[in-house]
C-alpha positions as CSV (number, residue, x, y, z in Angstrom):
1,X,22.8,16.1,-0.9
2,X,20.0,16.2,-3.5
3,X,19.6,19.3,-5.7
4,X,16.3,21.1,-5.7
5,X,15.6,19.7,-9.2
6,X,16.1,16.1,-8.0
7,X,13.6,16.5,-5.1
8,X,10.8,18.2,-6.9
9,X,7.6,16.4,-7.8
10,X,6.4,17.3,-11.4
11,X,4.4,14.2,-12.1
12,X,3.3,10.9,-10.4
13,X,6.5,9.0,-11.4
14,X,8.6,11.6,-9.6
15,X,6.7,10.9,-6.4
16,X,7.3,7.2,-6.9
17,X,11.0,7.8,-7.5
18,X,11.3,9.8,-4.3
19,X,9.5,7.0,-2.4
20,X,11.9,4.3,-3.4
21,X,13.2,2.3,-0.3
22,X,10.5,4.0,1.8
23,X,7.5,2.4,3.5
24,X,4.4,3.3,1.6
25,X,0.6,2.8,2.0
26,X,-1.4,1.3,-0.9
27,X,-5.2,1.2,-0.8
28,X,-6.7,-1.7,-3.0
29,X,-10.2,-2.7,-3.9
30,X,-12.5,-4.6,-1.5
31,X,-11.2,-3.0,1.7
32,X,-7.6,-4.2,1.4
33,X,-4.6,-2.2,2.4
34,X,-0.9,-2.8,2.0
35,X,1.9,-1.2,4.1
36,X,5.4,-2.1,2.7
37,X,8.7,-0.9,1.4
38,X,8.8,0.2,-2.2
39,X,11.5,-1.7,-4.1
40,X,10.7,-1.0,-7.7
41,X,8.0,0.4,-10.1
42,X,7.4,1.0,-13.8
43,X,5.7,3.5,-16.0
44,X,2.4,1.7,-15.6
45,X,2.7,2.0,-11.8
46,X,3.1,-1.7,-11.3
47,X,5.1,-1.9,-8.0
48,X,7.2,-4.4,-6.1
49,X,6.9,-4.2,-2.3
50,X,8.9,-5.9,0.4
51,X,8.2,-6.6,4.1
52,X,4.5,-6.1,3.6
53,X,1.7,-6.0,6.1
54,X,-1.7,-6.7,4.3
55,X,-4.8,-5.7,6.2
56,X,-8.2,-6.9,5.1
57,X,-11.2,-5.2,6.8
58,X,-14.6,-7.0,6.9
59,X,-17.9,-5.8,8.3
60,X,-20.3,-8.4,9.6
61,X,-23.8,-7.9,11.1
62,X,-24.7,-9.6,14.4
63,X,-27.8,-11.7,13.9
64,X,-29.2,-11.0,17.3
65,X,-28.4,-7.3,17.9
66,X,-28.1,-6.2,14.2
67,X,-24.9,-4.3,15.1
68,X,-22.0,-4.1,12.7
69,X,-18.9,-6.0,13.7
70,X,-15.7,-4.7,12.1
71,X,-12.8,-7.2,11.8
72,X,-9.4,-6.6,10.5
73,X,-7.2,-9.6,9.4
74,X,-3.5,-9.0,9.1
75,X,-1.0,-11.0,7.1
76,X,2.7,-10.4,6.6
77,X,4.2,-11.1,3.2
78,X,8.0,-11.0,2.3
79,X,7.6,-9.8,-1.3
80,X,4.7,-8.9,-3.5
81,X,4.1,-7.7,-7.1
82,X,1.1,-5.3,-7.3
83,X,-0.4,-4.7,-10.7
């Protein structure tokens, strides 16, 4: 069982340490999202994820009706290094 000191979040690296081997959500630029298991990180917050689902959201405008069409493209990736 973890002591209270081991489970407290004092800075951002503590939160990363507590999230090891857990599924996390990462929001990237250009409407990209990652959902994956956190395997490793460093002090610069570079991370290694496994069993990833990448979701890319695009918004297109219909030429006839001028309505926005939102599309999500989903990929699965075994391992990924995010810088």
